[in-house]
N, C-alpha and C positions, 0 to 999 in steps of 0.2 A: 161257597168255595173256601179259601184259606190263604196260606202264605207259601210263596215260592222264593228260594234264595239262589242268587247267582254268586258264586265264588270263582276266583280266578287262580290260574297256575302261577301268577305273580302280579306285581304291581304294573299298572298301565297296560293291561291286556284288553281294556275296553269295557270293563264291568259297568262303569257309570253310564256309558252310551247304550249298552245292551238293556240296562234297567230302564233308562229313559224311553227307548224305543218300545220296549214291551209294555210299559205303562201307557203310552199313547195308543198302541195297538189294542190293549185291553179296553181302554176308554172308548175307542171307535167301535168295539164289539158290544157296547152298551153296559159295561161293568163299571161300578164305582171302585176306583183303585187308588191306592196311596203308596208312596215309596217309603223305604225304611233302611237305615244304615245304623247298626248298633254302635259302632265306634268308627270315627273318621279322624284322620290326622291331616289337617290343612290349615293354612293361614288365609285361605280364601273363603270367607264366611259371608252369610246372608243374615239380615235381620228379619225375624219372623213376625207374623201377624199377632202373636201372643207375647211380643216384647222380649224375645231371647235371640240367640244366634245358633245357626247350624251350618254345616258345610254347604258351600255354594252348589256343589253337584246335586245335593238333595233339593235345593230350591229349584233347580232346572227340571228335575224329575217331577217336583210337585206341579210345575207349569205343564209338563207333559200330561199330567192327570187332571188338569183344569182346576187345581187347588191352590189356595194360599198356603205357603209354607208354614208349618208349626214345629215347635221344638221337639215333639214326639217323633218326628221323622228322622232325627239324628241325636239320640239322647246323650251320647258321649262324644265330645269334640275335643281333640288335642291340638293346641296351637303352639308349635315350636318357637321358643324364644332364644335357644342356643343349641349347640350340638348335643347337649346332654339334658336339657330341661324344657318343659312345655307347660303352658297354661292349660288347666283342666276345666272344661266347660261341661256341666251336667244338666240335662234337661233345660238348656239354653242359658245357664248362668255360671259364671266363673266361681269355682270353689277353692282353687289353690293353684299355685305354680310349683311343680315338683320335678325333681330329677327322675330319669327313667327308672332307677332302682326303687325309688319311693313309689312311683306310679304302679310298678309291678306288684307291690305289696297291697296297694289300694284297689287295684283292678277287680279282683274277685267280688268285692263288696258292692261294685257297680252293676253287677248282673241284675239285681232286684229292680233298679231303675230302668234298665234296658227292657226287661220283661214287662214291666209296668206300662212303658210307652208302647211297646208292641201290642200289648193286650188292648189298649185304648183304640189304636188304629184298627186292629182285628175286629173289635166290636162295632166299628163305625162303617167300615167299607167291605164290599164284597171280596176284594182281593188286596193283599199286601205283597208287593214285590221288593224283596230285600237284597241289598248289596253287601258282600263281604268286603274285607280289607286285606290288602296284600295277598297272601296265599296260605291255605291250610297246611301246605307242605312245610311251613316254617314251624316244625314241630317243637323247636326249642321254646317257642312262645305259647305252646298248647296249655300248660298249667295255668289255670285261672282265665283262660281265653273267653272273651265276650264278643269278639268280632267275627269269628267264623264258626268252626265246629262246636265251640262252647255254647254259642247262642243256638245253633241249629239243633243240637241235642236237647238243650234245656226247653226249647219251645216246640220240639217235634216237627221241625220244618225240613222238607226235602230240599236237596241241593243239586244245582246243575253246575258243573265245572266248565269254565271257559278257558280255552287255550288260544294263544296268539301265534298264528303261523307266520306272521310277517317277521317276527324276530328270529324264526328258525327253531328247529328242534321241537315241534309241537307234539310229536309222538312221545318223546321222552318226557315233555312237560306233564302230559296227562297220565301216562303209565307210571312215570316216576312218582307223581303225586300219590297215586293208589299205593305204590310200594312202601311209602314211608308212613302212611296213615295207619293208625291203630284200627283194629277191626270194627269197633263200634262207630268210629268216625267214618270209615270207608262205607259202612252200611247206609249212611245218610245220603250218599251220592246216588242220585236217580238217573244220571246221564251226563252228556257232555255236548258242547258246541265248539266249533272251530271259528275263530273270528279273524278278520283282517286278511282274507285271502285275495291276492292279486292274480288276475288271469282267469282261466277257465277252471271252475271248481271241480269239474269232472276229472281233472288231472290228479286230484288227490283222492280218488275213490279207493285205491288200494290202501293208502295210509289210513283212511277213515275206517275201513274194515279191520285193519290191523289193530287199531286202538280198541274197537269194540270187542274183538276176539280176545285181546290180551287182558282187558279189564272186566269184560262181562257187563260193561255199562252200555246202554243204548245211546246212539247218537241222535241229536235233534237238528242236525244240519250244519252246513258250512256257509258262513256269512261272508260274502265278498266285501272288499274294501269299500267304505262309504266316504267318498271324496268330500261330500258336503258337511262332514263332521267338523271341518275346520271353521264352519260358520257358527257353531255352537260354542258357548263359553268354555274356555280352555280349562282343563283339569290341572294343568301344570304350567307355571310361568315359562318353563323352557319351550312350551309349544307356541308361545306368542312370537309374532313377527316372522314366523317361518311359513313360507308359501304365501306371504302377503304380496299384494300387487305392488310392482315396481313402476317407477315413472311418475308417481304422484309427489305431492309435497311431503318432505321428510318430517316426521314426528318421531323423536327419539325418546325412549324410556330407559331409565337406568335399571339394570337387573340387580337390585340390591340383594344381599345375602339372606335377609329375612323378609323378602317382598311379601306384601299382604294385600288382599282384596284387589288383585290385579285384573279382575273382571271389569274394572273401570275402563280398560283399554279395548274390550271386545268391539264396541260399536265403532271405534276409530279404525280398527283392523278391517272392518267390513266396508268402510268408505272407499269408493273407487278413486277418489282424488287424494288419498292419504297412503303413504308408504310408512307403515309402522316399523321402526327398527329398535329391537331390543339391544342395548349396549351391554355386552357381556364383560365380565371381569377381564382386565388386561387390554380391552379395546378403548379407543378414544371416541368421544362424542363426535358424531359426524359434523364436519364444518358446514355442510349445507343444510343442517337441521333448522327448520323454522320455529319449532317448539320443542323444548326439552321437558319431560315429565319426570318428577320425582314421585314415585308411587308410595303407597302405604308401606309401613314396616312394622313388624312385631318387636323390633329392638331398635328404637330410634337412635340412641347413643351408640350402640354397637354398629349400626349401619352408617352413621356419620363417620366413624373411624374407617369403615370399609370403603366408603365413598372417597375419602381422602387418600387412602392407600392406593386407589386406582388412578389418582390424579384427576379425578372428575371435577373437583373443586376448581382447579386451574382451567379445565376445559369450559366449565360453566361461566367463569369470568370472561373468557375469550368469546364464548357464544353471545353473551350480553353486549360486549363491545362491538360485535358485528351487527347488533340491532335485533337479536333473537328474543324469543319469549320463553318464560319458565313458568311451569304450573306445578304446584306441590299438593299432593293429596295426603291428608291425615299426617302420618309420620313424615312424609316428604314436606308437608307444610311446616311441621315443627323444625325440621332441619334448616329451613330457609331463614329462620329467625336468628336472634342474637345469641341465645343460650338455651339449652335444654337441661333442666334441673330435675333430678330424681332423688329428693332427700330421703324418701322412705324405701328406696330400692324396689320400686314397683316392677321395673322391667329388667332388673339386674343389680349389680352392685350399686349402692348409693353413691351419688356424686353429681358432678355438673360437667357438661361438655359444651365448648363454644359451638354455636351454629355457624352457618355459612354467611350470616350478616347481610343477606339480600333482602330481607324484610325487617322492619323495625318492630319486631314483636318478640316475646320471650315465652317459654313454655315451662310449666311445672307439672310433673307427673303426679297423679293422685290415684288412690286405689279404687275409687268408684268409677265403674265403666259406664259410659253413656251409650245406650242402645235405643235408637229411635228411628222410625221412618218419618220423613219430613217432606213438606212441600215448600218451595221457596221461589223467589223471584230474583233472577240474576240482575244485578244492578247496572251492568254496562250495556246490556242489550234489552232489558225489560222482559225477557222470556221467562216463562214459568219452568221450574224444573222439579222433578221428583227425585228423591234420593234417600240415603240413610246415613246415620251416624253410628260409628262403632269405635270408640276411642276412650283412653284413660287419661289424657292430658288436658290441661287448661291453658289456653294461649291468649295473650293480650298484649297491647302495646299501641303506640301512635298510629301505625299503619292500619290498625283496625277500624280507624275512623273512615277509612275507604273500604267498606265491606265488599266481599265478593258477592254476597246475596243477602236478601232479607227473608228470614224464615217466618212462615205463617204459624206462629206458636203462641196460642192464646189470643187475647183481644188486641194487644199491641204488636206482637211479633218481636223478633230480635234480629240484630245484625249477626252475620257469620262470615268468618274468613278475613283476609286482608289483601290489599293491593298496593304495590309500591307507587311512589309519586309519579313515575313516568309511565305507569300502567303495564309494564312489561314483565313484572314478577307478581304472581298471584298464588295465594295459598288458601286451601279450604279443607274442612273436615267432611264435606259432603261427598260420599261415594255414590257411584251409579248414575251420575248426572248426564253422562253422554248418551244414555239410553232415551233421554227426552229429545225427540227428533227435531223440534223447532229450535230448541236451545243449541243443540249440537250444530245445526246448520248455521245459526247466527254466530256462534263462537268461531267455527271454522272460517266463516266469511271474513271475520275480523283478522284472520291470518292470511287472507288472500286466496282461500280455497273455495272454489265455486260449489254451490249447493248441488247435491246429487239427488235429492228427493228420497233417499233411503229411509224406509220405515223399519227400524230395527226390530221392534217387537213382532211385526208381521213376518219379517225374515226368519226370526227364531221359530215362530209357530209353524210356518211353512216347512222349515227344515225338519222339525219334529214329525210332521205328517209324512215327509219323504222317508225319514228314518223308520217310521212304523211300516210303511209300504215296503221298504227294503227288507225289513225283518219278515214281514208276512210272505213275501215272495221267495225267501230263501231258507227260513227255518220252519220247523214243525210247531207253529204257535198253538194250535189246538192241543197237540200232545204236551206242550210245556204247561199250558194253563190247567190241563187235566191232572198234572202232578200236585197242584196246590191242595192242601187238605188242612 
């Protein structure tokens, strides 16, 4: 076979879910299949089996394929650190932090790495299913493009265009995309699919035929809304906390401006006894929260200023006076300390910012990024946890004498994280720990939340199976797979 590419008429049209579902469907048909995204922009990253990092969506797609994620699945990852600049990760490793204008100049030179990674996957698997980024209709970005038609044409890969009917105007989305594409790019499009239809898809028969008639592209089906998609890792932090069960114990998470690795929250959102609340800018931390989470951040000092601007530092002090608990992950852990120092300007302008002072530790930013999968034992409960580290800071101080966990690293291991003397403020660099079912149950029990017996990994796997079945029932999967060449 070969490679098939799913591009979208815009961001958040469901490309990642379509690719994950098609990957699982192809696997169920007996094909060896791998996901691929030439360029991703996300602060939600996963640590790979080969010691690098890729977008979290590609890690989920790898799971759908029954594979360990590797860096070739997402050879270029952009991790925004400000409104105008981003960390550039190539084949798993940071090469620079650049402003958008400087990245535009660098981008054409990265096509070789993209094609190299794709070629390795193509030589290993029967099928590669590729996800575009944003939309090919953003023709202002077409020069030097490596994410959409630039890659498709360089690699000779057929494209299926996905439109999102839920946001409205899907006919204009698809017909308009064809109208602005240059002839060579439009020729790469082999058809279209309609995604996120609510109600009876037959009601859109006329619109479907109009798209086919106006574009000359064949349709491969209308995919109804997949309600269980909320159980899969969120593509965007804005999706978290929406549609979560109400009536459970409130766990609040601060929606920082540069929130990173927010998939830490997914297992909590799935817990029936937890009501996960994302505290948006301008909102107060709920007074009934049992636990407040400070998530990871791509700009710790910048988000400290953002946190204070919302008045959340005052809310956190009140939360602790009420007997609440606070948990900081990675950048959130750094914020809990006495000071965050960045003498080399690793995350922005060089300087030093006072922390929240809730843990007696201090952080120094260093240019070397730690990327590692780890296994550890949570000190308070004795439960084993699996997680990963992905950070550029080094944190130490007296509260580190009460570690969050003991990492199985070498013969002796090492302590990780810090806990306050009263045990109600905790910081850790370990991401992904709530996916460990026994640990999550024990941790929540410590907050007075009854165990649910949820097996999060099994839930994700069953949801991927259901997604594949949903796609098989509503799209022309044989026709889509036949496009690959």
